[in-house]
C-alpha positions in Angstrom: 5.4 -39.2 81.9 2.0 -38.7 80.1 -0.5 -41.6 80.3 -2.6 -42.7 77.4 -6.1 -43.6 78.1 -7.4 -47.2 77.3 -9.7 -45.7 74.5 -6.8 -44.3 72.4 -4.0 -46.6 73.4 -4.9 -49.5 71.1 -5.1 -47.2 68.0 -1.7 -45.7 68.7 0.0 -49.0 69.4 -1.3 -50.3 66.0 0.1 -47.2 64.2 3.5 -47.2 65.9 4.9 -50.4 64.0 3.8 -48.9 60.8 5.9 -45.8 61.4 9.3 -47.6 61.3 11.3 -47.1 58.2 11.8 -49.9 55.7 13.9 -52.8 57.3 17.1 -54.2 55.6 16.9 -57.5 53.6 14.2 -59.8 55.0 15.3 -63.0 56.6 14.2 -66.3 55.2 11.7 -66.9 58.0 9.4 -64.2 59.2 8.1 -64.3 62.8 4.5 -63.8 63.7 5.4 -60.5 65.2 6.7 -58.9 61.9 4.3 -56.1 60.8 2.2 -57.3 57.8 2.2 -53.9 56.3 6.0 -53.5 56.3 6.4 -57.0 54.8 3.9 -56.2 52.1 5.6 -52.8 51.3 9.0 -54.5 50.9 7.5 -57.0 48.4 5.6 -54.3 46.5 8.9 -52.4 46.0 10.4 -55.4 44.3 7.6 -56.1 42.2 7.0 -52.6 41.0 10.7 -51.9 40.4 10.8 -55.1 38.3 8.1 -53.8 35.9 8.7 -50.2 36.0 10.8 -48.2 33.2 14.3 -47.8 34.6 15.3 -44.4 36.2 19.0 -43.8 35.7 21.1 -40.9 36.6 23.3 -40.2 33.8 26.6 -38.4 34.2 29.4 -37.7 31.6 32.9 -36.2 31.8 34.5 -34.8 28.8 37.9 -33.2 28.1 38.4 -31.4 24.8 41.7 -30.0 23.3 41.1 -26.8 21.4 43.0 -23.7 20.4 40.1 -21.5 21.4 38.8 -22.8 24.8 37.0 -19.5 25.4 34.9 -19.8 22.2 34.1 -23.5 23.1 33.0 -22.4 26.6 30.5 -19.9 25.2 29.3 -22.5 22.6 28.7 -25.2 25.3 26.6 -22.9 27.4 24.6 -21.8 24.3 24.0 -25.3 23.3 22.7 -26.2 26.8 20.2 -23.4 26.7 18.9 -24.5 23.2 18.3 -27.9 24.5 16.3 -26.7 27.4 18.9 -27.2 30.0 21.3 -24.7 31.9 24.8 -24.2 33.2 25.3 -25.4 36.7 28.8 -23.9 37.2 31.7 -22.7 35.4 35.3 -21.6 35.9 37.6 -19.8 33.4 41.3 -19.5 32.9 43.6 -18.6 30.1 44.5 -22.2 29.0 41.9 -24.1 30.9 38.1 -23.8 31.3 35.6 -26.0 32.9 31.8 -26.0 32.8 29.1 -28.2 34.2 25.9 -28.4 32.1 22.5 -30.0 32.7 20.6 -31.1 29.8 17.4 -33.2 29.2 18.0 -36.9 29.7 16.4 -37.6 26.2 19.0 -35.4 24.5 22.1 -36.6 26.6 23.7 -38.4 23.6 23.0 -35.5 21.2 24.5 -33.1 23.6 27.7 -35.3 23.9 28.0 -35.4 20.0 27.7 -31.6 19.7 30.2 -31.0 22.5 32.7 -33.4 20.9 32.7 -31.1 17.8 34.0 -28.2 19.9 37.6 -29.7 20.0 39.6 -33.0 19.9 38.3 -35.4 22.4 41.0 -36.3 24.8 39.0 -38.0 27.5 35.4 -39.2 27.7 33.7 -41.1 30.6 30.0 -41.9 30.9 28.5 -43.3 34.2 24.8 -44.2 35.1 23.3 -44.9 38.5 19.9 -46.9 38.6 17.7 -45.5 41.2 14.5 -47.2 40.2 14.3 -49.3 43.4 14.9 -46.4 45.6 12.3 -44.2 43.9 9.6 -47.0 44.1 10.5 -47.6 47.8 10.1 -44.0 48.6 6.8 -43.7 46.8 5.4 -46.7 48.8 6.7 -45.4 52.0 5.4 -41.9 51.4 2.0 -43.3 50.6 1.9 -45.3 53.8 3.2 -42.3 55.7 0.5 -40.1 54.3 -2.3 -42.6 55.3 -0.8 -42.8 58.7 -0.9 -39.1 59.2 -4.5 -39.0 58.3 -5.2 -41.7 61.1 -3.2 -39.6 63.5 -5.3 -36.6 62.6 -8.5 -38.5 63.2 -7.2 -39.7 66.7 -6.2 -36.0 67.6 -9.7 -34.9 66.7 -11.1 -37.5 69.2 -8.7 -36.7 72.0 -10.5 -35.9 75.3 -7.8 -34.3 77.3 -4.3 -32.7 77.0 -2.5 -35.9 77.8 -4.0 -37.8 74.9 -3.6 -34.8 72.5 0.2 -34.4 73.4 1.0 -38.2 72.8 -0.8 -38.1 69.4 0.6 -34.8 68.4 4.2 -36.0 69.0 3.7 -38.9 66.6 1.8 -36.6 64.0 4.9 -34.2 64.0 7.3 -37.1 63.5 5.4 -38.7 60.6 4.9 -35.2 59.0 8.8 -34.6 59.2 9.4 -38.1 57.6 6.8 -37.2 54.8 8.6 -33.9 54.1 12.0 -35.6 54.0 10.7 -38.4 51.6 9.2 -35.8 49.3 12.5 -33.9 49.2 14.5 -37.0 48.4 11.9 -38.0 45.6 12.1 -34.5 44.2 15.8 -34.6 44.0 16.1 -38.0 42.4 13.5 -37.2 39.7 15.4 -34.0 39.0 18.6 -36.0 38.6 17.1 -38.5 36.3 15.3 -36.0 34.1 18.3 -33.8 33.6 21.7 -35.5 32.8 24.9 -33.8 34.1 27.9 -33.2 31.7 31.1 -31.9 33.0 33.3 -30.3 30.2 36.9 -29.3 30.4 38.5 -27.3 27.6 42.1 -26.8 27.4 44.7 -25.7 24.9 47.1 -28.3 23.4 50.4 -28.9 25.0 53.3 -27.4 22.9 56.9 -28.6 23.5 59.8 -26.1 23.9 62.9 -26.1 22.1 64.4 -29.0 24.2 61.1 -30.8 23.7 61.4 -30.8 19.9 65.0 -32.1 20.2 63.8 -35.1 22.3 60.9 -35.5 19.9 63.4 -35.6 17.0 65.5 -38.2 18.7 62.3 -40.4 19.4 61.5 -40.3 15.8 65.0 -41.2 14.7 65.3 -44.1 17.0 61.8 -45.3 16.0 62.8 -45.2 12.3 66.0 -47.2 13.0 64.0 -50.0 14.9 60.5 -49.9 13.8 59.5 -49.6 10.0 55.7 -49.0 9.6 
């Protein structure tokens, strides 16, 4: 096991508590050993999330009935491009075609209205996920981790021997990996917020066969006998 010289040990011990991830919900009583920076970060997250504009990931699912699903398929892709979006994935069949679009969040409602004109709306479902708190938390943790990395770089520059350098280098690599992970997660969340996702299914109407029309006629006759509009 490598030993840390007395000169660098205090600095590394101070930095190690700050390297931990954000804890779960804080207990009502904080002990004297609770890292001050960690508590402050948790409080800052709640305060910033309360005053910040909400960041919501919007998703919609739309099923349209149309005699020309292929035509609607092409028009949906064209619409997404015109709005500054794109087609994420698509599948085509003779009677059923599916397409997933990404469109700017600001034009989400407009996109739904335009898509609704491509056929009869059979099903429509809209969901939203508020990620404001997670984004704010990641931004605070990222800022703290970047400051921590600078401190480790300073310690590494002052290391007097290989043992000291190895200990600091391990912590530096760990913090750097956390920084890259947080940057990736932030980028993903911001992309999902800025571009809404719309999943569209276009299918042809269901037409009854000969027996289907017979049962339909019976249904209409029974309804006429018992229910007068």
